[in-house]
C-alpha positions in Angstrom: 50.3 -38.4 -22.3 48.5 -40.3 -25.1 45.4 -41.9 -23.6 44.7 -45.6 -23.8 41.4 -45.4 -22.1 39.8 -43.6 -19.2 42.5 -44.2 -16.5 45.6 -41.9 -16.5 49.1 -43.5 -16.0 49.1 -42.1 -12.5 46.0 -44.1 -11.5 46.3 -47.4 -9.7 43.7 -48.8 -12.2 45.9 -48.0 -15.2 47.0 -51.0 -17.2 50.2 -50.5 -19.2 49.5 -53.5 -21.4 46.6 -51.6 -23.1 48.0 -49.9 -26.2 46.7 -46.9 -28.1 45.7 -47.1 -31.8 48.6 -46.1 -34.1 48.2 -43.0 -36.2 48.1 -44.6 -39.7 46.3 -42.5 -42.3 47.2 -45.0 -45.1 45.6 -47.9 -43.2 42.5 -45.7 -42.5 42.2 -44.9 -46.3 42.6 -48.6 -47.1 39.9 -49.6 -44.6 37.5 -46.9 -45.9 38.1 -48.0 -49.5 37.4 -51.6 -48.4 34.1 -50.4 -46.9 33.1 -49.0 -50.3 34.1 -45.3 -49.9 35.6 -43.5 -52.9 36.9 -40.0 -53.2 34.5 -37.4 -54.7 35.4 -34.4 -56.9 36.3 -32.4 -53.8 38.3 -35.2 -52.2 35.6 -36.1 -49.6 34.7 -39.8 -49.6 31.4 -40.9 -51.0 29.4 -44.1 -50.7 26.0 -44.8 -52.1 25.7 -41.1 -53.1 26.4 -39.8 -49.6 29.4 -37.8 -48.6 31.3 -38.9 -45.5 30.5 -35.7 -43.6 29.4 -35.0 -40.1 29.3 -32.4 -37.4 31.3 -32.2 -34.2 30.0 -30.2 -31.3 32.2 -28.7 -28.6 32.3 -26.1 -25.8 33.2 -22.8 -27.4 34.8 -21.4 -24.2 37.4 -24.1 -23.7 40.5 -23.3 -25.7 42.1 -26.7 -25.4 38.9 -28.4 -26.6 38.6 -25.9 -29.4 42.2 -26.6 -30.5 41.6 -30.3 -30.2 38.5 -30.1 -32.4 40.5 -28.2 -35.2 43.2 -30.9 -35.1 40.6 -33.7 -35.4 39.0 -31.9 -38.3 42.4 -31.6 -40.1 43.4 -35.2 -39.4 40.1 -36.6 -40.7 40.3 -34.3 -43.8 43.6 -36.0 -44.7 41.7 -39.3 -45.1 38.8 -37.8 -47.0 36.4 -37.2 -44.1 34.7 -33.8 -43.8 34.0 -32.4 -40.3 31.9 -29.3 -39.6 32.7 -27.8 -36.2 29.8 -26.6 -34.1 31.0 -24.5 -31.2 28.3 -24.1 -28.6 27.9 -22.1 -25.4 28.3 -24.3 -22.3 24.6 -24.5 -21.3 23.5 -25.5 -24.8 26.4 -27.9 -25.1 25.5 -29.7 -21.9 21.9 -29.9 -22.8 22.6 -31.5 -26.1 25.3 -33.7 -24.5 22.9 -35.2 -21.9 20.2 -35.6 -24.6 22.8 -37.4 -26.9 21.9 -34.9 -29.6 25.1 -35.0 -31.6 26.9 -36.7 -34.5 30.2 -36.2 -32.9 31.5 -34.4 -29.8 34.8 -33.3 -28.2 34.4 -33.6 -24.5 36.9 -33.7 -21.6 36.4 -35.8 -18.5 37.7 -34.7 -15.1 38.1 -38.2 -13.8 38.2 -39.0 -10.0 40.8 -40.4 -7.7 38.8 -43.6 -7.4 37.9 -45.2 -10.8 34.3 -46.0 -10.0 32.4 -42.7 -10.0 33.2 -42.0 -13.6 33.8 -45.5 -15.0 30.4 -46.7 -13.9 28.4 -43.6 -14.8 29.9 -43.3 -18.3 30.0 -46.9 -19.4 27.4 -49.0 -17.5 24.4 -49.6 -19.7 22.0 -48.5 -16.9 23.4 -45.0 -17.3 21.9 -44.1 -20.7 20.0 -41.2 -19.1 23.1 -40.2 -17.2 26.6 -39.8 -18.5 26.5 -42.8 -20.9 26.0 -40.4 -23.8 27.3 -42.9 -26.4 24.6 -45.4 -25.3 27.3 -47.9 -25.0 26.2 -51.4 -23.9 28.5 -54.4 -23.3 27.2 -57.1 -20.8 30.8 -58.1 -19.9 31.7 -54.4 -19.1 28.6 -54.1 -17.0 29.6 -57.2 -15.1 33.2 -56.0 -14.6 32.1 -52.6 -13.3 29.7 -54.2 -10.9 32.3 -56.6 -9.6 34.7 -53.8 -9.1 32.1 -52.1 -6.9 31.5 -55.2 -4.8 35.0 -55.6 -3.4 37.2 -53.3 -1.4 40.4 -55.3 -2.3 42.4 -53.1 -4.6 44.2 -56.1 -6.2 40.8 -57.6 -7.3 39.4 -54.2 -8.4 42.6 -53.7 -10.5 42.0 -57.0 -12.3 38.4 -56.0 -13.1 39.4 -52.6 -14.4 42.3 -54.0 -16.5 39.9 -56.3 -18.4 37.4 -53.4 -18.7 40.1 -51.2 -20.2 41.0 -53.8 -22.8 37.4 -54.3 -23.9 36.8 -50.5 -24.0 39.7 -50.0 -26.4 38.6 -52.8 -28.6 35.0 -51.7 -28.7 36.0 -48.0 -29.1 32.8 -46.3 -28.1 35.0 -43.2 -27.7 38.2 -42.2 -29.4 40.5 -41.6 -26.5 42.9 -38.7 -27.0 45.3 -37.5 -24.3 45.8 -36.7 -20.6 47.1 -33.1 -19.9 50.0 -32.8 -17.6 49.5 -30.8 -14.4 52.1 -29.3 -12.2 51.4 -28.4 -8.6 53.6 -25.9 -6.7 53.2 -25.7 -2.9 55.0 -24.0 -0.1 57.3 -26.1 2.1 55.2 -25.0 5.1 52.3 -27.1 3.8 52.4 -30.7 5.0 50.4 -33.7 3.8 49.9 -32.6 0.2 49.6 -35.7 -2.1 48.6 -34.9 -5.7 45.4 -36.7 -6.8 45.6 -37.7 -10.5 42.4 -36.0 -11.6 41.5 -32.7 -13.3 41.1 -30.1 -10.5 42.4 -32.8 -8.1 44.4 -30.1 -6.3 41.1 -29.1 -4.5 40.7 -32.6 -3.2 44.3 -32.8 -2.2 44.1 -29.6 -0.1 41.7 -31.3 2.3 44.5 -33.2 3.9 47.0 -30.3 4.0 48.1 -28.9 7.3 50.1 -25.7 8.0 53.4 -26.6 9.7 54.2 -23.0 10.6 57.7 -23.3 9.2 
C-alpha cells in the first residue's frame, strides 16, 4: 500500500483523509526550473555551478531496501537529479544513521501496534539524539504527540494523531513510500491469534495464542 505517513491503513491511528503526493515528473521539473536549476551537458541539473547530486545510504543486506534505492535513483534521474547509492554493512549503517551522517537514506521502520513508541521517538524534537535522525522540529507536532500521550481515550488520541499526520505530510521531513503486505497462516488449533499491523508483529500476536488441542 502507498504510504501517507507513518501509520498503516490497518492502524486505528490511520487517517484516510491524508493523501499521498502524486507522481508527477513534469511538475517536479517545473518546480526545479522555477528554483533556478537548469540541465547540464549530461542532463543533471545545475544551479550556481553546482550539480544536483547527492548520496543515498542504505543497508546492503536488505533486498527490498536495495531495490527501493535503485528505483528512487531511477525516478530522480528522470527529472535531472543524480543519486549515488552507498550500500553499507548493517553496523556501519546504524552508526551513521544515529549520528545523522548522511545526505539521503533509505530506511524501513517496523512500527508498533500502539502509535506512540515510534511516533514520539522519531518526530518529537527532544529525540534528536535518538531516532529523530532528520532533526525534525515542529512545535505543534511536539504538542500533539505529548497530548496523545496524556490521554488513554482512543477517540482523543486519534484526533491528535490525525492532525499530526496532516502536518507531517505537509512538512515532508521524510518521503514516505509504502507499506509491505504481510500474510499470516496459522493452524486452526491455535486460538486467540489477532494480527498486529507492524513488521514482525506476528511475534507479538503469538503471546495471546492458546493451543486448543483440536
